[in-house]
C-alpha positions, 0 to 999 in steps of 0.5 A: 500501498502507498503514502497515497492510499493510506493518507486516504484511509486516514482521512475516511477514518476521520469521518466516520461516525465512530471516530467523532463520538470519541472526540470533541473538537472546538470550533476549528476542528482542532482536537480539544478533549479526547473519551478515555476506553479504560474510565469512558470519561472526556478529557483534555488531550494533555491528559493522554500521552503521544502516540504517533500510530494513533490517528489522532496523535494520542493513546486511547488511555488516559493516563490514569489509567494507563 
């Protein structure tokens, strides 16, 4: 799979309802909060560790649950 196809898949994934339901964005579509998969609470992005592999750049578990 080439880089162009990977970019297309990532952009499509960011438009899905599941992706959007676990994240809160401001008016400029900047990610401000994310839902932790363990405690199920929405928390500010600074409460998550960074992860280059994730679409939004943050781990799915908050620092408190990790």
